[in-house]
Phi, psi and omega in degrees: 000130179259122182240135170256121178258120184253121175271131179277006182254140176265356183287138182302312181257047182298135175297317181293319178295316179298321178296316179297320177297320179294320176297317178303316181294319180294325185280336183293144359266006184295326179236138177266095182252126175248128180265123178267121181249005195266016185295333180293339182275343182291137176291161178298133182299138172212131176303336178293343181256013178274170178069227181301332184271003182298125181299148182307318182297325178288318178298321177296318178299314178297322178297321178295321177294313181300323182284349182270156174277338180188166182240140167248125179247131178227131187214147171282171175256128174240120179051045175068018180212189181289134176300149182304321181297318179291317178299318177299316179299317178295320179303321178298333185271346188304313182266000178273151180278347190296337184251349188307316181246012185285131174294132182224136173227168181244151168228158183212138186254034180207156174279349178252178174105017184296328178294316178297316181299321178297315179294316180297323177297318178296313182297313183293323178289345176277321185271343176224141177282354184240040171278132179242103180284348181281331179270110189210138179233131182221133174233138176278087187246006183309136176071007176276151176282160177305321179295317178297321179298316177303316181293319181295313182293331183280354178297155183305314181298316182285327173300319178297319177296318177297315180301316179297314178303310183290325177296314179297320179294317178300315178297321177297313179300319179296321179290323176297315180297315180298319177298317182292325177290325178292333181271346183274000000 
């Protein structure tokens, strides 16, 4: 299973990015998880830049989504909502077909952020018909260093939580694929 994990943070030492990297390490080699860190590089969305005018970096981002079996999105909360960079990345996907039927779940690296998560759930359920809000992984990692996050996620108890999360996500992706094959 190929998973693209998208961090909603543009910060170099992001807690959410570090958590996604730690999940990737725990999951290997059973799951092929690629962590996308590039949302800060995407230009500001404009309908004038869609279609033939879509910048190469945006086409690459869309290609990575298209090549994946599913997405894990993890994001910090900024001013009680989705950070601008993540919202911009999602805006680029609205008129693209790559996310419409893509299975998507959330992970979160803080004990806070419920307002952002509520908004992100609404947005993701709007852009894909296969957002699953029931499959969710959360660790209270705020203010931890990337190394500490790797160690926390790698504990036996947390590895088990990651395994359960990824197993449920894998089963969800398989059911989405089976449904789409049945409808074609």
